[in-house]
C-alpha positions in Angstrom: 8.0 -83.1 -11.1 7.4 -83.1 -7.2 7.2 -80.0 -5.0 9.8 -80.3 -2.3 9.3 -78.3 0.9 12.3 -75.9 2.1 14.6 -77.4 5.0 13.6 -76.4 8.4 14.9 -73.2 10.4 17.4 -73.6 12.7 18.2 -71.5 15.2 21.2 -69.5 15.2 24.5 -71.2 17.4 25.6 -70.1 20.6 27.9 -67.1 20.9 25.9 -65.4 17.8 24.4 -62.0 19.0 22.0 -60.0 16.7 22.4 -56.5 17.1 19.7 -53.9 17.3 18.3 -52.3 14.3 19.8 -48.4 14.3 17.4 -45.6 15.7 18.6 -42.9 13.7 21.6 -40.5 13.3 24.1 -40.5 16.1 23.7 -37.3 18.3 26.3 -34.6 17.1 29.5 -34.4 19.3 29.1 -31.3 22.1 32.7 -30.1 22.1 33.8 -27.8 19.5 30.5 -28.7 17.8 29.5 -26.1 15.1 26.1 -26.0 13.8 25.8 -25.3 10.0 25.0 -21.8 8.9 21.3 -21.5 8.0 20.7 -21.1 4.1 21.2 -18.1 2.3 17.7 -17.0 0.9 17.7 -14.5 -1.8 15.2 -11.7 -1.4 13.5 -10.1 -4.7 11.5 -6.7 -4.5 8.7 -6.6 -6.8 7.3 -2.9 -7.9 3.9 -3.1 -9.6 2.9 0.4 -11.5 -0.4 0.9 -12.5 -0.9 3.2 -15.4 -3.4 5.6 -15.7 -5.0 5.4 -19.4 -3.7 8.1 -21.7 -6.1 10.4 -23.3 -4.9 9.7 -26.9 -6.8 10.8 -29.9 -6.0 10.5 -33.5 -3.5 13.2 -33.6 0.4 13.3 -32.1 0.0 13.6 -28.3 2.4 15.3 -26.0 3.1 12.8 -23.0 6.1 10.9 -20.9 6.7 7.6 -22.3 6.3 5.2 -19.6 8.8 2.8 -21.0 11.7 5.2 -21.2 10.3 8.4 -18.7 11.1 11.0 -21.7 8.9 13.6 -22.8 7.8 13.0 -26.0 5.3 13.6 -28.7 4.0 10.3 -29.8 4.5 9.0 -33.1 1.0 7.7 -35.0 1.0 5.1 -37.6 -2.8 3.9 -39.1 -3.9 0.2 -39.3 -6.7 -1.2 -41.4 -9.2 -2.8 -38.6 -12.5 -4.6 -39.5 -14.2 -1.9 -39.7 -12.1 -1.0 -42.7 -12.8 -4.4 -44.2 -16.4 -4.4 -44.1 -16.6 -0.9 -45.2 -15.0 -1.6 -48.3 -16.9 -5.2 -48.5 -20.4 -3.3 -48.6 -19.1 -0.9 -51.2 -18.2 -3.9 -53.3 -21.8 -5.5 -52.6 -23.8 -2.0 -53.8 -21.8 -2.0 -57.1 -19.4 0.6 -56.1 -16.3 -1.2 -57.3 -14.0 1.9 -58.0 -14.9 3.0 -54.7 -14.0 -0.1 -52.3 -10.2 1.7 -51.8 -11.5 5.0 -50.1 -11.6 3.0 -46.5 -8.4 2.5 -46.7 -7.1 5.8 -47.6 -9.6 7.4 -45.0 -8.0 8.1 -41.6 -11.6 7.9 -39.9 -11.8 4.3 -40.9 -8.8 3.1 -39.7 -7.3 3.1 -35.8 -4.4 5.1 -35.2 -1.9 3.2 -32.8 0.4 5.8 -31.0 4.0 4.7 -30.6 7.4 6.5 -28.8 9.6 8.2 -31.2 12.4 7.2 -29.0 12.4 3.4 -27.3 9.2 2.4 -30.1 7.1 1.3 -27.3 3.6 1.0 -28.3 1.4 3.7 -25.9 -1.9 2.9 -26.9 -4.8 2.8 -29.8 -7.3 5.5 -30.7 -10.3 3.9 -32.7 -13.2 6.0 -34.3 
C-alpha cells in the first residue's frame, strides 16, 4: 500500500472574504443602559469570648454557667482515672486482693467532673 500526498492547496475563489477574528464582547449600548447591581455579600460577625479558668474543687461550687448564663451550684460526678487503676493494680501485685477495690470507692483517687444542673454543660474537672 502506497501513501499518497494530499491534494494541493488552492486559494479561495474571487468574491470570497474571510471575516476578521472576534475581538471580544461588543461595547454595551450607551443610551438606556443600566449597569448590573453589585453582588450582595453577607457579613457574619463572630464574637470570641475567652473563659477565665474557674476554681473548681472536689465539692460542688457556686458559679455562673458559661453556657446558659445562670447562677448555679455545679453537679459533681466522680470518674475513675489512670491513677485509680494503677493504685488497684499495685494493691493486686502486693497481694492485697481484697483491698484492690478501695481506690474505686475513695473520691481522692478519682477525678471530679463538674456539670451545670440546668443545661448539663461540662464545666471542668478537678484532679487530686
